C-alpha positions in Angstrom: 39.3 49.5 -10.2 36.9 51.6 -8.2 37.5 55.3 -8.1 35.7 57.8 -5.8 35.7 61.4 -6.7 33.5 64.6 -6.7 32.0 67.2 -8.9 31.3 70.1 -6.5 31.6 73.0 -9.1 30.7 73.1 -12.8 34.4 73.3 -13.8 35.1 70.0 -11.9 33.8 68.1 -14.8 36.8 68.9 -16.8 39.1 66.7 -14.7 37.2 63.7 -16.2 37.6 64.8 -19.8 39.4 62.2 -21.8 38.8 59.5 -19.2 36.6 56.4 -19.7 34.5 54.7 -17.1 32.5 51.5 -17.6 30.1 52.4 -14.8 29.5 55.8 -13.3 27.5 56.1 -10.1 26.3 59.5 -9.0 25.0 59.8 -5.5 22.8 62.7 -4.6 22.3 63.6 -8.3 19.8 66.3 -7.3 22.9 68.3 -6.3 24.3 68.2 -9.8 23.3 70.6 -12.6 22.1 69.3 -15.9 25.2 70.7 -17.5 27.4 68.7 -15.1 25.5 65.5 -15.9 25.7 66.1 -19.7 29.4 66.8 -19.5 30.0 63.5 -17.6 27.9 61.4 -19.9 30.5 61.1 -22.7 33.1 59.5 -20.3 30.8 56.5 -19.7 32.4 54.4 -22.4 34.4 51.3 -22.8 36.6 49.4 -25.3 35.2 46.1 -24.1 32.8 44.5 -26.4 31.3 42.4 -23.7 30.3 45.4 -21.5 27.7 48.0 -22.0 28.6 51.1 -20.0 26.0 52.7 -17.8 25.4 55.6 -15.4 23.5 55.1 -12.2 21.9 57.9 -10.3 20.4 58.2 -6.8 18.6 61.3 -5.8 16.2 62.8 -3.2 13.4 65.3 -3.8 14.6 68.9 -4.1 18.0 70.2 -4.8 19.3 72.3 -7.7 18.9 69.4 -10.1 15.3 68.5 -9.4 13.9 69.9 -12.6 16.3 68.2 -15.1 16.0 64.9 -13.1 12.2 65.1 -13.2 12.0 66.0 -16.9 14.7 63.5 -17.9 13.8 60.5 -15.7 10.4 60.8 -14.0 8.1 62.3 -16.5 9.0 60.6 -19.8 7.6 57.1 -19.0 5.9 55.2 -16.1 8.1 54.0 -13.3 10.1 50.9 -14.2 9.6 51.4 -17.9 12.6 51.6 -20.1 12.5 54.9 -22.1 14.6 55.6 -25.2 15.5 59.3 -25.6 14.5 60.3 -29.1 17.4 62.7 -29.3 20.3 60.6 -28.0 18.9 57.1 -28.6 20.1 56.3 -25.1 17.8 54.4 -22.7 16.9 55.1 -19.1 14.5 53.8 -16.4 13.2 55.5 -13.3 12.8 53.4 -10.2 11.1 55.3 -7.4 11.8 54.5 -3.7 10.7 55.9 -0.3 12.5 55.9 3.0 10.2 53.0 4.0 11.6 50.9 1.1 15.0 50.9 2.7 15.4 48.3 5.5 18.6 49.9 6.6 17.1 53.3 7.6 16.8 53.4 11.4 13.7 54.2 13.3 15.5 57.3 14.6 16.2 58.6 11.2 12.5 58.1 10.2 11.5 60.0 13.4 13.8 62.8 12.4 12.3 63.0 9.0 8.8 62.9 10.4 9.8 66.0 12.5 10.7 68.1 9.5 8.4 70.9 8.4 6.2 70.5 5.3 6.7 70.1 2.4 10.1 68.5 3.2 8.5 65.9 5.5 6.2 64.5 2.8 8.9 64.8 0.1 11.6 62.9 2.0 9.3 60.4 3.6 6.7 59.6 0.9 7.8 61.0 -2.4 11.2 59.4 -1.8 14.2 59.4 -3.9 15.1 57.7 -7.1 17.5 55.2 -8.4 17.8 55.5 -12.2 20.0 53.8 -14.7 21.1 55.7 -17.7 21.9 52.9 -20.1 24.2 53.9 -22.9 
């Protein structure tokens, strides 16, 4: 079963309490606070022995979550390297991507991004987003 939901405000995390999800995908993770992410992490669990639950994140530069994402995913290890958090013993990997890596982004969208003022232009065109897997 696939479920789509939201986490607009901090208190929204409580509606997931007691649930269990094999795979959590968070789009635009830079809009989440570290607290929201930490509160959602425990519901990524399963009773299936053949399945390892995971959390997938996508994010763009900026946003209110930029610091926790950078500290937790970008800085600990080189891109593409699985990192084991010494506190939680959970693994994660940071996979960088730019707008040019996505063949589905239209030329019009790229022109719009190229027309943004700095530093947004460089951040959204060249620094790119991220796709991380928080392996549990």
